[in-house]
Legacy VTK file of the C-alpha trace (Angstrom):
# vtk DataFile Version 3.0
C-alpha trace
ASCII
DATASET POLYDATA
POINTS 161 float
-36.384 -18.542 -25.714
-32.820 -17.761 -27.361
-32.732 -15.051 -24.752
-32.965 -17.647 -21.713
-30.921 -20.073 -23.438
-27.978 -17.274 -23.785
-28.241 -16.233 -20.355
-28.278 -19.918 -19.087
-24.936 -20.438 -21.174
-23.027 -17.019 -19.949
-24.246 -17.062 -16.147
-22.101 -19.861 -14.681
-19.203 -18.528 -17.007
-19.514 -15.431 -15.238
-20.139 -16.893 -11.653
-17.197 -19.215 -12.079
-14.757 -16.452 -11.320
-16.301 -15.539 -8.011
-15.722 -19.416 -7.172
-12.623 -20.353 -8.022
-9.913 -20.090 -5.667
-6.884 -18.200 -6.683
-3.669 -17.206 -5.084
-3.898 -13.460 -3.494
-0.993 -10.796 -4.150
0.933 -8.800 -2.028
-1.237 -5.629 -1.127
-0.277 -1.988 -0.557
0.375 0.067 2.303
0.103 3.721 2.879
1.961 5.929 4.871
0.548 7.984 8.045
2.105 10.698 9.020
1.518 12.062 12.432
1.774 15.264 14.124
3.490 16.805 10.958
2.659 20.512 9.157
0.866 20.399 5.398
4.460 21.964 4.718
6.578 19.292 5.915
5.277 16.537 3.975
3.910 18.518 0.635
6.699 16.658 -0.942
7.439 12.977 -0.088
10.456 11.084 -2.035
9.777 6.877 -2.003
12.638 5.044 -3.340
12.025 1.188 -4.335
14.815 -0.914 -3.309
15.248 -5.036 -3.740
14.285 -6.323 -0.710
16.483 -7.733 1.752
19.985 -5.657 0.098
20.410 -3.626 2.963
19.147 -0.687 0.385
22.268 -1.440 -1.768
20.162 -1.446 -5.302
17.815 1.502 -6.359
14.896 -0.065 -8.323
12.903 3.160 -9.087
12.086 6.571 -7.415
8.504 8.511 -6.888
8.316 12.166 -6.271
4.816 12.856 -4.332
4.557 16.564 -4.451
0.583 17.122 -6.089
-2.650 15.109 -5.715
-1.590 13.714 -9.334
0.925 11.437 -7.331
-0.890 11.531 -3.880
-3.805 12.182 -2.131
-3.773 13.337 1.197
-6.558 12.809 3.875
-6.401 14.830 7.416
-7.844 13.536 10.271
-6.903 15.247 13.502
-2.820 15.125 13.813
-2.341 12.436 11.179
-1.983 12.662 7.495
-2.778 9.608 5.466
-0.808 9.570 2.176
-2.507 7.369 -0.454
0.342 6.575 -3.407
-1.910 7.563 -7.048
0.497 6.038 -8.988
-1.022 2.752 -9.873
0.838 -0.162 -9.208
4.327 1.851 -9.029
4.464 3.431 -5.682
2.682 1.367 -3.395
4.589 0.389 -0.620
4.160 -3.447 -0.709
6.167 -6.849 0.559
8.006 -6.947 -2.891
10.822 -4.580 -2.041
12.378 -2.506 0.542
11.473 1.216 0.673
12.890 4.389 1.860
10.765 7.531 2.188
12.491 10.716 2.556
10.569 14.081 3.775
13.022 16.718 2.188
11.681 19.592 4.584
12.874 17.537 7.412
15.788 16.306 5.956
14.658 12.745 7.168
14.779 9.331 5.805
12.654 6.728 7.075
13.319 2.905 6.026
10.282 0.163 5.300
12.065 -3.450 5.122
11.339 -6.881 5.837
7.862 -7.119 5.100
6.533 -9.743 5.581
3.306 -11.597 4.348
0.702 -14.580 5.108
0.131 -16.236 1.377
-3.637 -17.043 1.285
-5.826 -17.925 -1.307
-9.141 -15.969 -2.299
-12.155 -15.556 -4.247
-13.445 -13.008 -6.781
-11.010 -10.309 -8.849
-8.686 -8.678 -6.316
-7.465 -10.234 -2.992
-4.641 -9.457 -0.887
-2.236 -11.285 1.252
-2.526 -10.154 5.127
0.659 -8.221 6.033
2.075 -9.736 9.361
4.969 -7.932 10.130
7.625 -5.612 8.888
10.409 -3.295 10.301
10.357 0.422 10.393
13.957 2.244 10.904
14.816 -1.254 11.649
12.577 -1.657 14.746
9.906 -4.826 14.437
6.529 -3.112 13.896
3.160 -4.378 14.042
0.826 -3.618 10.891
-2.007 -1.802 11.730
-5.199 -2.767 9.203
-7.792 0.074 8.998
-10.797 -1.070 7.398
-13.434 1.707 8.977
-13.097 4.043 5.940
-11.728 7.111 8.067
-9.340 7.828 5.433
-9.044 7.822 2.117
-9.060 3.572 1.323
-8.791 0.540 4.033
-5.804 -1.135 4.018
-2.759 -1.102 5.891
-0.882 2.135 7.599
2.996 2.858 8.209
2.424 5.278 11.067
5.249 7.633 10.863
5.786 10.071 13.714
6.988 13.483 13.769
10.485 13.751 15.802
LINES 1 162
161 0 1 2 3 4 5 6 7 8 9 10 11 12 13 14 15 16 17 18 19 20 21 22 23 24 25 26 27 28 29 30 31 32 33 34 35 36 37 38 39 40 41 42 43 44 45 46 47 48 49 50 51 52 53 54 55 56 57 58 59 60 61 62 63 64 65 66 67 68 69 70 71 72 73 74 75 76 77 78 79 80 81 82 83 84 85 86 87 88 89 90 91 92 93 94 95 96 97 98 99 100 101 102 103 104 105 106 107 108 109 110 111 112 113 114 115 116 117 118 119 120 121 122 123 124 125 126 127 128 129 130 131 132 133 134 135 136 137 138 139 140 141 142 143 144 145 146 147 148 149 150 151 152 153 154 155 156 157 158 159 160
């Protein structure tokens, strides 16, 4: 009898977290390298900048060089790199980014990431990414939801020149 009473008190509290709407957060994007050899991208440097500031104010730098900081998933000619550094290294709309590939001496700029703020239910939800600029060119985001790579989400496609 007491157990039933406790369940009746606790169950509504647990379920209320799933029913209450709350603002979603800006989700991450992962890097998809097309046509790069494993040696080309065994080290990647990701720099975080203030948004809309012409890369003038560096905030942080993350070096991806092993499986502690990056998870590499290969499918045909494409390698998706999932940044495995908590919230620190995610490519989000909150900042502008530069991705440096030392083996190629190449810097890729990612800026102007725009999202559509939405409300969601449950523990975590992400705002959809509507556009961004890759090396100054407007780019349409690609949402991967089929689980083909490490995690579902938006991909930034970087082609080997």
